[in-house]
DRENTOR-455134 format. One record per residue (C-alpha): x, y, z. Coordinates in steps of 0.5 Angstrom, whole numbers, plus 500, padded with zeros to 3 digits. Example, Ala and Ser with C-alpha at 12.3 -4.5 7.8 and 13.67 -1.06 7.14 Angstrom:
BEGIN
525491516527498514
This chain:
BEGIN
543354746538358748537366751532369754528375755524376761519381764519381772512382776511382783504382785502385792495385795494390801487390804484397803481398810481403815481398821487393818492392813494385811501383810503382802503375800511372800510370793513373786509372780514371774513372767518371761519369754524363752527363745533359742540362739536364733531368737525363736521361741521355744517349742510349746511344751512342759519344761523343767525350770530352776529358779535361784537367787544370788548376791552377785551377777556372776559366781557369788553366794546362793542366798535362796533356791533352787525352787524347782518346778518338775522333777518331783517338785510339782508340775513342770512349767507350761511354755507357750510359744516361749512364754511362761508364768510361775509364782515363786515362793513362799519357800525354796527346796533346800533342806531345810526350806528357806522363806523367799523374803529372807533373800532380800537382806541386801540391795543386790540380788540376782535371779538365775534360771535353768531350763531342761526339757525331757532328756535334753541337757539342763541350760543355764540362762545367762546373764542373771537378771537383777531383781529391782525394788518390788520384791523388797517390799516383802521386807516391809511386812509388819513395818518393823526392823529386824530385832524389834520385840513385841508382846503378843497375845496369841500362841501361834507366832506370826510369819516373819517373827520368832519366839523369844525362847533363847534358841540358838539359830544361824546367821545364814537363816536370819542374816538381818536379825544377826546384823542387828542384834549380833551375840548380845543375847548368846554366842553358842558357836563353841557349844553347838555350831550355831551363830547366836541366840534369840532373846529368852524372855520367858517369864521375864520383864523387860528394862530399859538400858541404863546407858550410864545414867546410874538409874540401874544401881545393880548394873555391875552385877548383870550377867549373860542371858546365854553363854557368850552374851553381854553383861553389865550395862549392855543390851541383852544382860540379865539381872537375876531375881533377888529376895530378902527376909527381915529378922526379928524386930527388923520391921520398923512397923507393920499395919493392915488396911481395909476399904472402909477404915484405913489402918485397922491393926498394927503389929505390937512388940514384934509379933501379930496378935490374934486379931489381925484382920485377915480380910485386909491387906498387910503391909511391912515397913523395913529399915530402909522405909520400903513398904512391902505387902505381907501375908501374916499368920495369927501368932507369928513373929516378924522373923518368920515373915518374907515380905515380897512384892508382886505387881499385877500382871498377865501372861503374854508371849514375846516375839522378835522380828527377823
């Protein structure tokens, strides 16, 4: 029977720069000493060692691992006079693999180690070792709480973030994100067994929740982003696009503006004449005194126009912190 004495060390490298700070590597440097029941160090040699992280000191749930050294997963661990040194992460050997930073979603995490040499039986080292504050520094990468949405100017989603594409995911894989956003953006459990949807912000703008202020007159018509998500005046609800046209004679006025002389032409008797100044910018005023940009064609009437306003915009992707 073996027992263990361990020292835990997590090494985080931060770039000392006034311009940028590099994220801490998602790795844990773990060092320890293995001894037998007589407190003698284990015989020098290579051992198969497995590392697993649980949410309790005994029994509990496996939240990460095992990460295996040996048995087809790289080299076995060299042990010299009982001493060993390994680097845990960035992923375990589960299927699918899980990043080690996901293990630290709660304050208590315990490391269990098993050791095996050659044909000898596998030995579980007891008790499990509690992981203290240093590994939790990985959760501080990027300085954003789970659920933070940011526009991103690239196409490769950085580590610790997910694309806001409405994907259905599992709370076991993204526990911190689920704890913060729940099923506000969709609950696909009945459809495909996943727990919640990510926001789907492809081709969409963001809008601040009205929160009872009355600033969103269409709040009652807001629908779910995905099946099972929020509606109405709640985070995650969706307001679909609306368009409108103006029938003949319904525009109160129309005019075009250039950079030199201001208004250079107006709509006459509900239609545009032959000389409407196509190099200028046309606007229409509807019965509600709202001004819309327009693209008139010589000879057409106001009944054939569809006023529409498109603010100047550029494409980005939206990403969410998990």
